[in-house]
C-alpha positions as CSV (number, residue, x, y, z in Angstrom):
1,M,-10.5,7.1,15.5
2,A,-10.6,10.9,15.8
3,L,-7.8,12.3,18.0
4,G,-8.7,14.4,21.1
5,N,-8.4,17.7,19.1
6,G,-11.0,16.6,16.5
7,K,-8.4,15.8,13.9
8,K,-8.4,12.4,12.2
9,R,-5.5,10.1,12.5
10,R,-2.9,10.1,9.8
11,A,-2.2,7.0,7.8
12,V,0.3,5.4,5.5
13,F,-1.5,3.4,2.8
14,L,0.7,0.7,1.4
15,D,0.4,-1.4,-1.8
16,R,1.4,-5.0,-1.0
17,D,3.2,-6.6,-4.0
18,G,6.3,-4.7,-5.0
19,T,6.2,-2.5,-1.9
20,I,5.9,-4.7,1.2
21,A,6.7,-8.0,-0.5
22,E,8.4,-9.2,-3.7
23,E,6.4,-8.7,-6.9
24,V,6.0,-12.1,-8.5
25,G,3.1,-11.5,-10.9
26,Y,0.1,-13.4,-9.8
27,L,0.9,-14.7,-6.3
28,N,-0.9,-18.0,-6.8
29,H,0.7,-20.1,-4.1
30,L,1.7,-19.3,-0.5
31,S,5.3,-20.5,-1.1
32,R,5.7,-17.5,-3.5
33,F,5.1,-14.9,-0.9
34,H,8.3,-13.2,0.3
35,L,8.2,-10.3,2.6
36,F,11.0,-7.8,1.9
37,P,13.6,-8.0,4.6
38,F,13.2,-4.3,5.5
39,A,9.4,-4.3,5.6
40,A,9.0,-5.0,9.3
41,E,11.5,-2.4,10.3
42,A,9.8,0.2,8.1
43,I,6.3,-0.6,9.3
44,R,7.4,-0.8,12.9
45,R,8.9,2.7,12.7
46,L,5.6,4.0,11.2
47,N,3.7,2.3,14.1
48,Q,6.0,4.0,16.6
49,A,5.4,7.4,15.0
50,G,1.6,6.9,15.5
51,F,0.6,6.4,11.9
52,A,-2.2,3.9,11.0
53,V,-0.8,1.5,8.5
54,I,-3.3,0.2,5.9
55,V,-2.5,-2.3,3.2
56,V,-4.5,-1.8,-0.1
57,T,-4.0,-4.3,-2.9
58,N,-5.6,-5.5,-6.1
59,Q,-5.9,-9.3,-6.3
60,S,-7.6,-9.9,-9.7
61,G,-6.2,-13.4,-9.9
62,V,-9.4,-14.5,-8.0
63,T,-11.8,-13.4,-10.8
64,R,-9.3,-14.5,-13.4
65,G,-9.4,-18.0,-11.9
66,F,-5.7,-18.1,-11.1
67,F,-6.2,-18.8,-7.4
68,P,-9.0,-19.1,-4.9
69,E,-9.9,-16.2,-2.6
70,E,-8.9,-18.3,0.4
71,L,-5.3,-17.9,-0.7
72,I,-5.5,-14.1,-0.2
73,A,-6.4,-14.7,3.5
74,Q,-3.5,-17.2,3.9
75,V,-1.0,-14.8,2.4
76,H,-2.3,-12.0,4.6
77,E,-2.1,-14.2,7.7
78,R,1.5,-15.0,6.8
79,M,2.3,-11.4,6.2
80,V,0.8,-10.3,9.5
81,A,2.7,-13.0,11.3
82,E,6.0,-12.2,9.7
83,L,5.5,-8.5,10.4
84,A,4.6,-9.2,14.0
85,A,7.8,-11.3,14.4
86,G,9.6,-8.1,13.5
87,G,7.6,-6.0,15.9
88,A,5.4,-4.4,13.3
89,R,1.6,-4.4,12.7
90,V,-0.9,-3.3,10.1
91,D,-4.1,-1.7,11.2
92,G,-6.1,-3.0,8.2
93,I,-5.9,-5.0,5.0
94,Y,-8.2,-4.2,2.0
95,Y,-8.2,-5.9,-1.3
96,C,-10.1,-5.9,-4.6
97,P,-10.6,-9.4,-6.2
98,H,-11.9,-7.9,-9.5
99,H,-10.0,-7.4,-12.8
100,S,-10.2,-4.1,-14.8
101,G,-13.2,-5.3,-16.8
102,Y,-15.4,-5.0,-13.7
103,D,-17.0,-1.7,-13.0
104,C,-16.2,-1.6,-9.3
105,S,-15.1,1.3,-7.1
106,C,-12.7,-0.9,-5.1
107,R,-10.0,-1.6,-7.8
108,K,-7.1,0.7,-7.6
109,P,-6.6,3.3,-9.0
110,R,-10.2,4.0,-8.0
111,P,-10.2,5.2,-4.3
112,G,-13.0,3.0,-3.0
113,L,-10.8,0.8,-0.7
114,V,-8.9,3.7,0.7
115,E,-12.1,5.7,1.4
116,R,-13.6,2.6,3.1
117,A,-10.5,2.2,5.2
118,A,-10.5,5.9,6.2
119,E,-14.1,5.7,7.2
120,E,-13.7,2.4,9.2
121,H,-10.6,3.6,11.0
122,G,-11.3,7.3,11.4
123,L,-8.4,8.4,9.2
124,G,-7.8,11.6,7.4
125,F,-6.1,12.1,4.1
126,E,-4.4,15.4,5.0
127,G,-0.9,14.5,6.3
128,S,-1.3,10.9,5.1
129,F,0.7,9.0,2.5
130,F,0.2,6.4,-0.2
131,V,3.3,4.3,-1.0
132,S,3.4,2.0,-4.0
133,D,5.5,0.7,-6.9
134,R,2.8,1.7,-9.3
135,Y,2.3,5.3,-10.5
136,A,-1.4,5.0,-10.8
137,D,-1.7,4.2,-7.1
138,V,0.5,7.2,-6.2
139,Q,-1.6,9.4,-8.4
140,M,-4.8,8.1,-6.8
141,G,-3.4,8.9,-3.4
142,Q,-2.5,12.4,-4.5
143,S,-6.0,12.9,-5.9
144,I,-7.6,12.3,-2.5
145,G,-5.2,14.5,-0.6
146,C,-2.4,12.1,0.4
147,Q,1.2,12.6,-0.5
148,G,2.3,10.0,-3.0
149,I,5.6,8.1,-2.8
150,L,6.8,5.9,-5.6
151,V,9.2,3.1,-4.5
152,L,11.6,1.7,-7.2
153,S,11.1,-1.9,-5.9
154,G,8.7,-4.1,-7.8
155,Y,7.5,-2.4,-10.9
156,G,8.6,1.0,-9.7
157,R,11.9,1.3,-11.4
158,G,10.4,0.5,-14.8
159,E,7.5,2.8,-14.3
160,Y,9.9,5.6,-13.4
161,E,12.4,5.1,-16.1
162,W,10.0,4.5,-19.0
163,N,6.9,6.5,-18.1
164,R,7.7,9.5,-16.0
165,E,7.7,12.0,-18.8
166,K,4.0,11.2,-19.4
167,W,2.9,11.7,-15.8
168,P,0.7,14.8,-15.3
169,R,2.0,15.2,-11.8
170,P,5.2,13.7,-10.4
171,P,5.1,11.7,-7.1
172,D,5.9,13.7,-4.0
173,A,8.9,11.5,-3.6
174,V,10.7,8.7,-5.5
175,V,12.7,6.4,-3.3
176,E,14.5,3.0,-3.5
177,D,12.1,1.0,-1.3
178,L,9.7,1.1,1.7
179,L,12.4,1.7,4.2
180,A,13.5,4.8,2.3
181,A,9.9,5.9,2.0
182,T,9.6,5.6,5.8
183,E,12.6,8.0,6.2
184,V,10.8,10.5,3.9
185,I,7.5,10.2,5.8
186,L,9.1,10.6,9.2
187,R,11.0,13.8,8.1
188,R,7.8,15.5,6.8
189,P,5.7,17.5,9.2
């Protein structure tokens, strides 16, 4: 939705596993989904600040045969319910079921899902953020005009400690977790 002044709404694009919920490798059973205890508070504060909150996640376990696509819907239903119980909501959830051998535009770090979400929700990238525990996601967000924040939860700490010297551009911020990322976002103009 465009705002009254013609500007598009700002968004926070969030990776799911390792950012909103525990990273468990291939989440192949609903019982393995564990929302981080701070996720609802962080997202609620983003909601209150007027940001659209969009979840963007790769779920290649579908095409690898590790779990059925229906499980993704079940996990997202649980995530939405748990966030709602904490007073938080997401405006959209987008996922790619393909593995890296597919030539698709939707698998991160390609920007297809983020671009689709922006189009469908009337979002702009200027003043928006991409938060993830994976540097490739952060870099993709930066490449389309978002500020990229790396969280050290999930794979983030290892990515930061072992690979940061190779990064062509550092993240705009490196923080402990999604709640700390929210603090950074809310302090930025």
